[in-house]
VMD Tcl script that draws the C-alpha trace (Angstrom):
set ca {
  {0.04 0.06 0.07}
  {1.48 3.40 -0.82}
  {1.80 5.95 1.44}
  {-0.48 8.56 0.12}
  {-3.10 6.06 0.59}
  {-2.65 5.79 4.27}
  {-3.29 9.27 4.51}
  {-6.41 8.86 2.51}
  {-7.87 6.01 4.84}
  {-7.02 7.67 8.02}
  {-8.86 10.63 6.61}
  {-11.67 8.76 5.82}
  {-11.79 6.64 8.82}
  {-11.87 9.42 11.02}
  {-14.42 11.11 9.43}
  {-16.77 8.26 9.72}
  {-16.13 8.06 13.27}
  {-17.03 11.87 13.86}
  {-20.13 11.07 12.34}
  {-21.31 8.01 14.35}
  {-20.66 9.83 17.51}
  {-22.16 12.98 16.24}
  {-25.43 10.97 15.45}
  {-25.29 9.16 18.45}
  {-24.67 12.20 20.72}
  {-26.45 15.53 19.97}
  {-25.25 17.72 22.99}
  {-22.88 20.67 22.78}
  {-19.67 18.69 24.08}
  {-20.06 16.54 20.94}
  {-20.98 19.08 18.62}
  {-19.18 21.91 19.79}
  {-18.68 25.07 17.61}
  {-20.94 23.21 15.11}
  {-23.96 23.57 17.41}
  {-25.29 26.52 15.52}
  {-26.03 24.51 12.51}
  {-28.51 22.33 15.13}
  {-29.90 26.16 16.17}
  {-31.35 26.95 12.66}
  {-35.05 26.14 11.69}
  {-34.88 22.02 11.21}
  {-31.09 22.55 11.96}
  {-31.09 19.05 13.68}
  {-32.48 17.36 10.66}
  {-29.89 19.12 8.67}
  {-27.05 18.49 11.29}
  {-28.09 14.75 11.19}
  {-27.89 14.75 7.19}
  {-24.48 16.68 7.29}
  {-23.08 14.00 9.23}
  {-24.68 11.03 7.21}
  {-23.19 12.74 4.04}
  {-19.68 12.93 6.41}
  {-20.10 9.48 6.76}
  {-20.62 8.58 3.17}
  {-18.01 10.77 2.12}
  {-15.76 9.23 4.81}
  {-16.58 5.61 3.32}
  {-15.95 6.68 -0.06}
  {-12.17 7.94 0.76}
  {-11.43 4.14 1.72}
  {-11.62 3.09 -1.80}
  {-9.26 4.41 -4.74}
  {-12.43 4.53 -6.90}
  {-14.83 6.64 -5.05}
  {-11.99 9.03 -3.60}
  {-12.78 11.85 -6.49}
  {-16.28 12.13 -5.36}
  {-15.88 11.39 -1.92}
  {-13.64 14.56 -1.75}
  {-15.91 16.77 -3.27}
  {-18.77 15.63 -0.59}
  {-16.43 16.20 2.12}
  {-15.43 19.32 0.38}
  {-19.22 20.49 0.56}
  {-19.44 19.39 4.25}
  {-16.34 20.90 5.48}
  {-17.37 24.33 3.62}
  {-20.55 24.25 5.63}
  {-18.84 23.42 9.05}
  {-16.19 26.44 8.31}
  {-19.10 28.76 7.33}
  {-20.86 27.73 10.42}
  {-18.09 29.21 12.76}
  {-18.16 32.63 11.20}
  {-21.01 34.20 12.86}
  {-19.56 33.07 15.87}
  {-16.68 35.21 14.98}
  {-18.76 38.17 14.00}
  {-20.28 38.20 17.52}
  {-17.53 37.70 19.41}
  {-14.44 39.01 17.23}
  {-12.25 39.19 20.33}
  {-13.03 35.52 21.48}
  {-10.06 33.81 20.11}
  {-11.51 30.34 20.72}
  {-14.11 31.26 17.79}
  {-11.32 31.63 15.22}
  {-9.92 28.49 16.49}
  {-13.29 26.74 15.95}
  {-13.31 27.79 12.17}
  {-9.76 26.93 11.65}
  {-10.01 23.61 13.01}
  {-12.92 23.20 10.52}
  {-10.91 24.29 7.46}
  {-8.28 22.15 7.91}
  {-10.49 19.18 7.16}
  {-11.56 21.03 4.13}
  {-7.79 21.47 2.81}
  {-7.83 17.80 3.85}
  {-10.57 17.24 1.16}
  {-9.12 19.70 -1.71}
  {-5.83 17.88 -1.37}
  {-7.46 14.59 -2.12}
  {-9.31 15.82 -4.78}
  {-5.96 17.08 -5.96}
  {-3.91 14.04 -5.83}
  {-6.86 12.45 -8.24}
  {-6.24 15.49 -10.67}
  {-5.28 14.19 -13.87}
  {-4.43 17.72 -15.11}
  {-1.20 18.53 -13.44}
  {-1.07 22.25 -13.72}
  {-4.32 22.05 -11.66}
  {-3.46 19.20 -9.13}
  {-0.30 21.44 -8.28}
  {-2.52 24.40 -8.07}
  {-5.05 22.78 -5.58}
  {-2.14 21.30 -3.71}
  {-0.78 24.72 -3.24}
  {-4.09 25.79 -1.78}
  {-4.17 23.15 0.47}
  {-0.71 23.57 1.65}
  {-0.92 27.27 2.50}
  {-4.43 26.80 3.82}
  {-2.99 24.12 6.28}
  {0.01 26.62 7.22}
  {-2.69 28.97 8.58}
  {-4.57 26.33 10.11}
  {-1.52 25.57 12.09}
  {-0.80 29.34 13.15}
  {-4.03 29.03 14.54}
  {-3.15 25.88 16.19}
  {0.10 27.49 17.61}
  {-1.77 30.44 19.09}
  {-4.44 28.22 20.50}
  {-1.62 26.64 22.46}
  {0.20 29.81 23.57}
  {-3.34 31.61 24.45}
  {-4.69 28.37 26.41}
  {-1.29 27.52 27.79}
  {-2.42 26.34 30.97}
  {-5.26 24.58 29.91}
  {-3.28 22.99 27.21}
  {-0.27 22.02 29.85}
  {-3.14 20.30 31.90}
  {-3.71 17.63 29.11}
  {-0.25 16.50 29.14}
  {0.22 13.29 31.36}
  {1.76 14.64 34.52}
  {4.22 11.27 34.28}
  {5.58 12.48 31.11}
  {9.19 13.61 31.93}
  {10.72 16.33 32.33}
  {7.43 18.65 33.01}
  {4.03 19.47 31.57}
  {5.52 22.79 30.58}
  {8.18 21.92 28.79}
  {6.19 19.84 26.67}
  {3.32 22.67 26.21}
  {6.37 24.80 25.06}
  {7.97 22.35 22.69}
  {4.79 21.72 20.73}
  {3.86 25.34 20.63}
  {7.27 26.14 18.89}
  {6.90 22.93 16.56}
  {3.80 24.17 15.65}
  {4.83 27.47 14.74}
  {7.99 25.80 13.05}
  {5.51 23.63 10.77}
  {3.32 26.81 9.86}
  {6.41 28.63 8.39}
  {8.05 25.81 6.80}
  {4.45 25.32 5.12}
  {4.45 28.98 4.23}
  {7.80 29.33 2.88}
  {7.28 25.66 1.21}
  {11.06 24.86 2.51}
  {11.05 20.98 3.54}
  {7.22 21.94 3.96}
  {6.27 17.85 3.07}
  {8.82 17.11 6.12}
  {7.30 19.58 8.50}
  {3.80 18.19 7.79}
  {4.88 14.67 8.25}
  {6.53 15.68 11.84}
  {3.53 17.56 12.58}
  {1.12 14.54 11.84}
  {3.26 12.52 14.14}
  {3.01 15.18 16.88}
  {-0.54 15.30 16.29}
  {-1.09 11.88 16.35}
  {0.70 11.32 19.81}
  {-2.03 13.55 21.36}
  {-4.34 11.21 20.48}
  {-2.27 8.51 22.07}
  {-0.85 10.38 25.22}
  {-3.93 12.59 26.22}
  {-7.09 11.44 24.52}
  {-7.31 7.68 24.71}
  {-6.20 7.36 28.47}
  {-9.15 10.07 29.09}
  {-11.35 7.78 27.00}
  {-10.25 4.98 29.19}
  {-11.08 6.41 32.28}
  {-13.82 8.89 31.34}
  {-15.33 6.75 28.60}
  {-19.11 8.48 29.19}
  {-17.63 12.21 28.83}
  {-18.76 12.95 25.24}
  {-15.89 15.59 24.85}
  {-12.93 13.30 24.81}
  {-14.74 11.44 22.05}
  {-15.17 14.36 19.87}
  {-11.98 15.51 20.54}
  {-10.31 12.41 19.91}
  {-11.99 12.07 16.61}
  {-11.37 15.39 15.49}
  {-7.48 14.77 16.23}
  {-7.27 12.05 13.84}
  {-9.18 14.18 11.66}
  {-7.13 16.53 11.68}
  {-3.90 14.41 11.36}
  {-5.56 12.58 8.16}
  {-6.37 15.87 6.47}
  {-2.53 17.30 7.21}
  {-1.44 13.82 5.85}
  {-3.67 14.27 2.71}
  {-1.72 17.56 2.28}
  {1.57 16.23 2.85}
  {1.22 13.88 -0.23}
  {0.25 16.58 -2.89}
  {2.94 19.01 -1.74}
  {6.11 18.98 -3.56}
}
mol new
graphics top color blue
foreach p $ca { graphics top sphere $p radius 0.5 }
foreach p [lrange $ca 0 end-1] q [lrange $ca 1 end] { graphics top cylinder $p $q radius 0.2 }
display resetview
């Protein structure tokens, strides 16, 4: 199996995972910034349809023959999710969490664009889409950097205390790592390597932070949605890496 397929499969499987838990649990902890969709007229039905579409798109990504149409489906879903975050930004422009929520969803859109670029037969168009996905992911990574810096204490609190040398050390290190990855992507200097290292870091977040919380607090829906979102971001970034020269 080619390396490019692993990222596509992780992205697709994570989309299915997130869609399933969102359909199972309809509380704010699961939907988080997407709750605005559910407050619209017929919002719960619309939201459920979007999650079903996300599941269908995720399943489609698992197979090479359906990856292209599946990337279009996910592109539409994640565009809507991104747009759903904008009213929060307009209502509270000084609250960084609203921007971070937007860039989390925009990161997934970049992944969908990258998968589409990988299936594009026109070399010029594929290159252009890949470049757009890389720059978009770089902007999202800047947001991840700022989120860790602004919410430093909360981030440090998530680091398991048993990992030496300290929770603060790892928070500083991963924040700097995000910043360097964003810079590499923006300048397109060792960008693919930077993305791959970032993917490894994000997956380690899932292993050392979210899996222990899932084991000890399986009834907390926020832990499940954060774990699924972590995998989605890793899968999206992996898809971008494979179309980055």
